[in-house]
VMD Tcl script that builds the backbone (N, CA, C; Angstrom):
set m [mol new atoms 333]
animate dup $m
set s [atomselect $m all]
$s set {name element resname resid chain x y z} {
  {N N MET 1 A -225.311 -54.984 61.581}
  {CA C MET 1 A -224.056 -55.387 61.284}
  {C C MET 1 A -223.190 -55.980 62.528}
  {N N ASN 2 A -222.806 -56.985 62.450}
  {CA C ASN 2 A -221.926 -57.678 63.573}
  {C C ASN 2 A -220.513 -57.562 63.213}
  {N N VAL 3 A -219.726 -57.197 64.106}
  {CA C VAL 3 A -218.229 -57.140 63.845}
  {C C VAL 3 A -217.647 -57.817 64.983}
  {N N ALA 4 A -216.614 -58.754 64.926}
  {CA C ALA 4 A -216.082 -59.399 65.979}
  {C C ALA 4 A -214.571 -59.640 65.618}
  {N N ALA 5 A -213.674 -59.535 66.549}
  {CA C ALA 5 A -212.263 -59.875 66.299}
  {C C ALA 5 A -211.778 -60.684 67.488}
  {N N THR 6 A -210.743 -61.549 67.089}
  {CA C THR 6 A -210.102 -62.285 68.190}
  {C C THR 6 A -208.740 -62.176 67.997}
  {N N ALA 7 A -207.945 -61.761 69.186}
  {CA C ALA 7 A -206.498 -61.702 69.063}
  {C C ALA 7 A -205.919 -62.835 69.963}
  {N N ASP 8 A -204.928 -63.457 69.514}
  {CA C ASP 8 A -204.257 -64.706 69.938}
  {C C ASP 8 A -202.785 -64.353 70.114}
  {N N LEU 9 A -202.402 -64.064 71.326}
  {CA C LEU 9 A -201.035 -63.780 71.720}
  {C C LEU 9 A -200.612 -64.734 72.644}
  {N N ARG 10 A -199.249 -65.407 72.425}
  {CA C ARG 10 A -198.687 -66.327 73.360}
  {C C ARG 10 A -197.121 -66.338 73.265}
  {N N GLN 11 A -196.403 -66.862 74.238}
  {CA C GLN 11 A -195.113 -67.085 74.196}
  {C C GLN 11 A -194.770 -68.180 73.177}
  {N N GLY 12 A -193.635 -68.140 72.553}
  {CA C GLY 12 A -192.989 -69.084 71.569}
  {C C GLY 12 A -192.802 -70.472 72.210}
  {N N TYR 13 A -192.948 -71.478 71.346}
  {CA C TYR 13 A -192.762 -72.814 71.864}
  {C C TYR 13 A -191.268 -72.952 72.119}
  {N N PRO 14 A -191.041 -73.954 73.216}
  {CA C PRO 14 A -189.560 -74.213 73.425}
  {C C PRO 14 A -188.894 -74.917 72.177}
  {N N PHE 15 A -187.647 -74.489 72.007}
  {CA C PHE 15 A -186.833 -74.947 70.940}
  {C C PHE 15 A -185.653 -75.809 71.516}
  {N N ALA 16 A -185.844 -77.077 71.691}
  {CA C ALA 16 A -184.935 -78.049 72.338}
  {C C ALA 16 A -183.878 -78.398 71.456}
  {N N GLN 17 A -182.682 -77.696 71.387}
  {CA C GLN 17 A -181.672 -78.268 70.513}
  {C C GLN 17 A -180.937 -79.344 71.179}
  {N N ALA 18 A -180.608 -80.271 70.299}
  {CA C ALA 18 A -179.964 -81.431 70.709}
  {C C ALA 18 A -178.982 -82.126 69.745}
  {N N ILE 19 A -178.133 -82.905 70.299}
  {CA C ILE 19 A -177.184 -83.747 69.404}
  {C C ILE 19 A -177.632 -85.168 69.662}
  {N N ASN 20 A -177.753 -85.918 68.438}
  {CA C ASN 20 A -178.064 -87.286 68.499}
  {C C ASN 20 A -176.925 -88.135 68.451}
  {N N ILE 21 A -176.736 -88.980 69.500}
  {CA C ILE 21 A -175.608 -89.873 69.701}
  {C C ILE 21 A -176.007 -91.232 69.357}
  {N N ALA 22 A -175.678 -91.782 68.202}
  {CA C ALA 22 A -176.211 -93.021 67.528}
  {C C ALA 22 A -175.325 -94.221 68.035}
  {N N SER 23 A -174.065 -94.070 67.900}
  {CA C SER 23 A -173.314 -95.229 68.321}
  {C C SER 23 A -172.938 -95.105 69.854}
  {N N ARG 24 A -173.287 -96.285 70.566}
  {CA C ARG 24 A -173.028 -96.350 71.910}
  {C C ARG 24 A -172.577 -97.739 72.265}
  {N N PRO 25 A -172.031 -97.770 73.329}
  {CA C PRO 25 A -171.414 -99.136 73.574}
  {C C PRO 25 A -172.438 -100.207 73.895}
  {N N ASN 26 A -172.104 -101.331 73.660}
  {CA C ASN 26 A -172.996 -102.632 73.999}
  {C C ASN 26 A -174.334 -102.525 73.246}
  {N N ARG 27 A -174.237 -101.890 72.122}
  {CA C ARG 27 A -175.687 -101.772 71.308}
  {C C ARG 27 A -176.739 -101.018 71.909}
  {N N ALA 28 A -176.348 -100.085 72.704}
  {CA C ALA 28 A -177.443 -99.137 73.466}
  {C C ALA 28 A -178.110 -98.491 72.390}
  {N N ALA 29 A -179.370 -98.266 72.544}
  {CA C ALA 29 A -180.179 -97.348 71.722}
  {C C ALA 29 A -179.543 -95.980 71.724}
  {N N ALA 30 A -179.892 -95.253 70.487}
  {CA C ALA 30 A -179.369 -93.858 70.287}
  {C C ALA 30 A -180.070 -93.030 71.150}
  {N N VAL 31 A -179.473 -91.882 71.679}
  {CA C VAL 31 A -179.923 -90.911 72.645}
  {C C VAL 31 A -179.768 -89.465 72.142}
  {N N ALA 32 A -180.633 -88.643 72.392}
  {CA C ALA 32 A -180.524 -87.254 72.149}
  {C C ALA 32 A -180.295 -86.348 73.396}
  {N N VAL 33 A -179.172 -85.654 73.403}
  {CA C VAL 33 A -178.437 -84.981 74.376}
  {C C VAL 33 A -178.930 -83.500 74.292}
  {N N LEU 34 A -179.667 -82.999 75.140}
  {CA C LEU 34 A -180.011 -81.604 74.973}
  {C C LEU 34 A -178.842 -80.680 75.151}
  {N N LEU 35 A -178.698 -79.559 74.528}
  {CA C LEU 35 A -177.545 -78.645 74.485}
  {C C LEU 35 A -178.002 -77.416 75.589}
  {N N ASP 36 A -179.314 -77.310 75.719}
  {CA C ASP 36 A -179.546 -76.173 76.814}
  {C C ASP 36 A -180.747 -76.731 77.538}
  {N N PRO 37 A -181.049 -76.112 78.832}
  {CA C PRO 37 A -182.103 -76.487 79.436}
  {C C PRO 37 A -183.325 -76.339 78.764}
  {N N LEU 38 A -184.263 -77.214 78.966}
  {CA C LEU 38 A -185.546 -77.031 78.276}
  {C C LEU 38 A -186.263 -75.666 78.642}
  {N N GLY 39 A -186.619 -74.964 77.547}
  {CA C GLY 39 A -187.307 -73.756 77.703}
  {C C GLY 39 A -186.288 -72.649 77.623}
  {N N GLU 40 A -185.022 -72.876 77.673}
  {CA C GLU 40 A -184.130 -71.629 77.575}
  {C C GLU 40 A -184.221 -70.978 76.152}
  {N N GLU 41 A -184.021 -71.846 75.328}
  {CA C GLU 41 A -184.265 -71.204 73.829}
  {C C GLU 41 A -185.668 -71.528 73.421}
  {N N ARG 42 A -186.284 -70.440 72.901}
  {CA C ARG 42 A -187.647 -70.484 72.513}
  {C C ARG 42 A -188.013 -69.951 70.951}
  {N N PHE 43 A -188.982 -70.357 70.431}
  {CA C PHE 43 A -189.404 -69.693 69.121}
  {C C PHE 43 A -189.911 -68.281 69.313}
  {N N PRO 44 A -189.949 -67.441 68.362}
  {CA C PRO 44 A -190.587 -66.060 68.514}
  {C C PRO 44 A -191.911 -66.165 69.054}
  {N N ASN 45 A -192.293 -65.052 69.676}
  {CA C ASN 45 A -193.708 -65.022 70.239}
  {C C ASN 45 A -194.692 -65.170 69.125}
  {N N PHE 46 A -195.755 -65.569 69.526}
  {CA C PHE 46 A -196.781 -65.774 68.471}
  {C C PHE 46 A -197.957 -64.769 68.618}
  {N N ALA 47 A -198.452 -63.986 67.622}
  {CA C ALA 47 A -199.403 -63.089 67.675}
  {C C ALA 47 A -200.206 -63.167 66.303}
  {N N THR 48 A -201.471 -63.338 66.502}
  {CA C THR 48 A -202.353 -63.173 65.200}
  {C C THR 48 A -203.553 -62.625 65.657}
  {N N MET 49 A -204.419 -62.199 64.528}
  {CA C MET 49 A -205.807 -61.556 64.678}
  {C C MET 49 A -206.658 -62.157 63.665}
  {N N ASP 50 A -207.884 -62.587 64.164}
  {CA C ASP 50 A -208.985 -62.937 63.226}
  {C C ASP 50 A -209.995 -62.004 63.198}
  {N N LEU 51 A -210.821 -61.696 62.099}
  {CA C LEU 51 A -211.872 -60.959 61.979}
  {C C LEU 51 A -213.192 -61.430 61.464}
  {N N ARG 52 A -214.279 -61.240 61.808}
  {CA C ARG 52 A -215.622 -61.653 61.466}
  {C C ARG 52 A -216.578 -60.570 61.193}
  {N N LEU 53 A -217.254 -60.536 60.058}
  {CA C LEU 53 A -218.229 -59.428 59.731}
  {C C LEU 53 A -219.462 -60.171 59.306}
  {N N GLU 54 A -220.688 -59.884 59.831}
  {CA C GLU 54 A -221.881 -60.507 59.336}
  {C C GLU 54 A -223.090 -59.536 59.416}
  {N N ARG 55 A -224.057 -59.708 58.496}
  {CA C ARG 55 A -225.240 -58.823 58.503}
  {C C ARG 55 A -226.478 -59.604 58.231}
  {N N ALA 56 A -227.419 -59.485 59.050}
  {CA C ALA 56 A -228.648 -60.246 58.757}
  {C C ALA 56 A -229.698 -59.573 57.789}
  {N N PHE 57 A -230.238 -60.306 56.893}
  {CA C PHE 57 A -231.323 -59.805 56.087}
  {C C PHE 57 A -232.563 -60.605 56.128}
  {N N LYS 58 A -233.779 -60.034 55.795}
  {CA C LYS 58 A -234.914 -60.826 55.694}
  {C C LYS 58 A -235.476 -60.552 54.377}
  {N N VAL 59 A -235.735 -61.789 53.763}
  {CA C VAL 59 A -236.269 -61.688 52.278}
  {C C VAL 59 A -237.642 -62.630 52.315}
  {N N GLY 60 A -238.703 -61.935 52.370}
  {CA C GLY 60 A -239.926 -62.856 52.507}
  {C C GLY 60 A -239.994 -63.322 53.860}
  {N N GLY 61 A -240.114 -64.696 53.921}
  {CA C GLY 61 A -240.172 -65.414 55.175}
  {C C GLY 61 A -238.909 -66.164 55.539}
  {N N VAL 62 A -237.767 -65.692 54.775}
  {CA C VAL 62 A -236.497 -66.379 54.913}
  {C C VAL 62 A -235.551 -65.372 55.564}
  {N N LYS 63 A -234.780 -65.769 56.639}
  {CA C LYS 63 A -233.662 -64.842 57.114}
  {C C LYS 63 A -232.262 -65.289 56.496}
  {N N LEU 64 A -231.494 -64.448 55.984}
  {CA C LEU 64 A -230.282 -64.624 55.439}
  {C C LEU 64 A -229.256 -64.029 56.452}
  {N N LEU 65 A -228.216 -64.723 56.632}
  {CA C LEU 65 A -227.011 -64.177 57.410}
  {C C LEU 65 A -225.752 -64.501 56.604}
  {N N PRO 66 A -225.405 -63.486 55.644}
  {CA C PRO 66 A -224.081 -63.631 55.153}
  {C C PRO 66 A -222.796 -63.261 56.000}
  {N N SER 67 A -221.912 -63.974 56.075}
  {CA C SER 67 A -220.685 -63.613 56.828}
  {C C SER 67 A -219.381 -63.694 56.082}
  {N N PHE 68 A -218.415 -62.895 56.546}
  {CA C PHE 68 A -217.021 -62.804 55.941}
  {C C PHE 68 A -216.106 -63.120 57.198}
  {N N ASP 69 A -215.143 -63.835 57.133}
  {CA C ASP 69 A -214.228 -64.152 58.081}
  {C C ASP 69 A -212.758 -64.168 57.372}
  {N N MET 70 A -211.798 -63.392 58.177}
  {CA C MET 70 A -210.481 -63.374 57.704}
  {C C MET 70 A -209.562 -63.862 58.982}
  {N N PHE 71 A -208.880 -64.836 58.653}
  {CA C PHE 71 A -207.883 -65.589 59.678}
  {C C PHE 71 A -206.633 -65.015 59.418}
  {N N ASN 72 A -205.708 -64.714 60.420}
  {CA C ASN 72 A -204.503 -64.216 60.334}
  {C C ASN 72 A -204.372 -62.825 59.387}
  {N N LEU 73 A -205.129 -61.915 60.036}
  {CA C LEU 73 A -205.594 -60.619 59.426}
  {C C LEU 73 A -204.227 -59.880 58.913}
  {N N PHE 74 A -203.370 -59.900 59.840}
  {CA C PHE 74 A -202.003 -59.029 59.465}
  {C C PHE 74 A -200.845 -59.901 58.826}
  {N N LYS 75 A -201.335 -61.010 58.303}
  {CA C LYS 75 A -200.437 -61.952 57.591}
  {C C LYS 75 A -199.053 -62.212 58.363}
  {N N ALA 76 A -199.180 -62.733 59.645}
  {CA C ALA 76 A -197.924 -62.947 60.361}
  {C C ALA 76 A -197.431 -64.346 59.788}
  {N N ASN 77 A -196.166 -64.485 59.896}
  {CA C ASN 77 A -195.481 -65.751 59.430}
  {C C ASN 77 A -194.542 -66.228 60.405}
  {N N THR 78 A -194.929 -66.393 61.674}
  {CA C THR 78 A -194.130 -66.788 62.681}
  {C C THR 78 A -193.714 -68.213 62.513}
  {N N VAL 79 A -192.364 -68.445 62.709}
  {CA C VAL 79 A -191.809 -70.004 62.653}
  {C C VAL 79 A -192.427 -70.662 63.781}
  {N N MET 80 A -192.944 -71.847 63.667}
  {CA C MET 80 A -193.536 -72.565 64.611}
  {C C MET 80 A -192.808 -73.850 64.840}
  {N N GLY 81 A -191.776 -74.363 64.031}
  {CA C GLY 81 A -191.068 -75.430 64.087}
  {C C GLY 81 A -189.701 -75.497 63.191}
  {N N ARG 82 A -188.704 -75.895 63.936}
  {CA C ARG 82 A -187.308 -76.111 63.308}
  {C C ARG 82 A -186.845 -77.310 63.657}
  {N N ARG 83 A -185.944 -77.943 62.818}
  {CA C ARG 83 A -185.100 -79.279 63.050}
  {C C ARG 83 A -184.293 -79.165 64.303}
  {N N THR 84 A -184.464 -79.928 65.353}
  {CA C THR 84 A -183.637 -79.642 66.469}
  {C C THR 84 A -182.418 -80.486 66.469}
  {N N ASN 85 A -182.146 -81.436 65.775}
  {CA C ASN 85 A -180.974 -82.235 65.726}
  {C C ASN 85 A -179.872 -81.492 65.183}
  {N N GLN 86 A -179.006 -80.850 65.990}
  {CA C GLN 86 A -177.796 -80.008 65.551}
  {C C GLN 86 A -176.652 -80.799 64.870}
  {N N ASN 87 A -176.644 -82.052 64.762}
  {CA C ASN 87 A -175.601 -82.806 64.060}
  {C C ASN 87 A -176.090 -83.475 62.886}
  {N N ALA 88 A -177.202 -82.900 62.299}
  {CA C ALA 88 A -177.770 -83.398 61.133}
  {C C ALA 88 A -177.509 -82.475 60.061}
  {N N ALA 89 A -177.566 -82.811 58.744}
  {CA C ALA 89 A -177.362 -82.040 57.639}
  {C C ALA 89 A -178.336 -80.832 57.565}
  {N N ASN 90 A -179.799 -81.233 57.992}
  {CA C ASN 90 A -180.945 -80.150 57.967}
  {C C ASN 90 A -180.900 -79.446 59.287}
  {N N ALA 91 A -180.021 -79.379 59.987}
  {CA C ALA 91 A -180.109 -78.737 61.384}
  {C C ALA 91 A -180.812 -77.243 61.275}
  {N N ASN 92 A -181.780 -76.895 62.119}
  {CA C ASN 92 A -182.160 -75.656 62.251}
  {C C ASN 92 A -183.117 -75.326 60.936}
  {N N SER 93 A -183.382 -76.238 60.065}
  {CA C SER 93 A -184.220 -75.914 58.857}
  {C C SER 93 A -185.618 -75.826 59.423}
  {N N VAL 94 A -186.474 -74.907 58.849}
  {CA C VAL 94 A -187.877 -74.531 59.309}
  {C C VAL 94 A -188.584 -75.681 58.576}
  {N N PHE 95 A -189.634 -76.285 59.540}
  {CA C PHE 95 A -190.520 -77.359 58.784}
  {C C PHE 95 A -191.930 -76.840 59.209}
  {N N GLY 96 A -192.180 -75.717 59.857}
  {CA C GLY 96 A -193.592 -75.408 60.064}
  {C C GLY 96 A -193.552 -73.834 60.406}
  {N N ILE 97 A -194.590 -73.113 59.775}
  {CA C ILE 97 A -194.737 -71.622 59.970}
  {C C ILE 97 A -196.308 -71.585 60.231}
  {N N LEU 98 A -196.756 -70.388 60.684}
  {CA C LEU 98 A -198.053 -70.086 60.877}
  {C C LEU 98 A -198.873 -70.211 59.733}
  {N N ALA 99 A -200.046 -70.668 59.705}
  {CA C ALA 99 A -200.896 -70.728 58.443}
  {C C ALA 99 A -201.051 -69.253 57.765}
  {N N PRO 100 A -201.211 -69.269 56.362}
  {CA C PRO 100 A -201.300 -67.797 55.800}
  {C C PRO 100 A -202.422 -67.257 56.046}
  {N N ARG 101 A -202.677 -65.974 55.645}
  {CA C ARG 101 A -204.062 -65.323 55.828}
  {C C ARG 101 A -205.074 -66.209 54.811}
  {N N ILE 102 A -206.193 -66.421 55.513}
  {CA C ILE 102 A -207.350 -67.197 54.863}
  {C C ILE 102 A -208.666 -66.342 54.963}
  {N N ALA 103 A -209.305 -66.237 53.823}
  {CA C ALA 103 A -210.546 -65.677 53.828}
  {C C ALA 103 A -211.651 -66.693 53.556}
  {N N ARG 104 A -212.775 -66.526 54.376}
  {CA C ARG 104 A -213.852 -67.552 54.209}
  {C C ARG 104 A -215.276 -66.551 54.055}
  {N N ILE 105 A -216.056 -67.035 53.151}
  {CA C ILE 105 A -217.413 -66.425 52.894}
  {C C ILE 105 A -218.424 -67.386 53.151}
  {N N GLY 106 A -219.362 -67.034 54.047}
  {CA C GLY 106 A -220.438 -68.062 54.396}
  {C C GLY 106 A -221.930 -67.497 54.351}
  {N N MET 107 A -222.863 -68.361 54.255}
  {CA C MET 107 A -224.258 -67.822 54.321}
  {C C MET 107 A -225.050 -68.842 55.159}
  {N N MET 108 A -225.838 -68.352 56.082}
  {CA C MET 108 A -226.616 -69.144 56.883}
  {C C MET 108 A -228.201 -68.673 56.440}
  {N N VAL 109 A -228.977 -69.656 56.256}
  {CA C VAL 109 A -230.404 -69.383 55.777}
  {C C VAL 109 A -231.351 -70.065 56.841}
  {N N ASN 110 A -232.064 -69.267 57.450}
  {CA C ASN 110 A -233.235 -69.753 58.393}
  {C C ASN 110 A -234.582 -69.650 57.600}
  {N N PHE 111 A -235.337 -70.716 57.686}
  {CA C PHE 111 A -236.751 -70.585 57.121}
  {C C PHE 111 A -237.688 -71.359 57.802}
}
mol reanalyze $m
mol bondsrecalc $m
mol representation Tube
mol addrep $m
């Protein structure tokens, strides 16, 4: 029986809040003005764990290796993205979270 686990821990991504200024003199292009220095505001820290179980069997002249993988084992739901334009109707709305818990079953056959 083989057991493996992977832990992924890292700092949250920067959350660059800005105000969009669309109307500027002389038909200048719109500009986004940052409200804080880049990196001062961040999303929550990211932490997830993946697990793999596998066991080899021999049936006749064939080797079988069934496996089971579980991703995001502890079902973290960390926010990965929000709308940054603070003068928009959807300001701060969440548009991305960490992928849900996923299970995968596999089989490798060697002959």
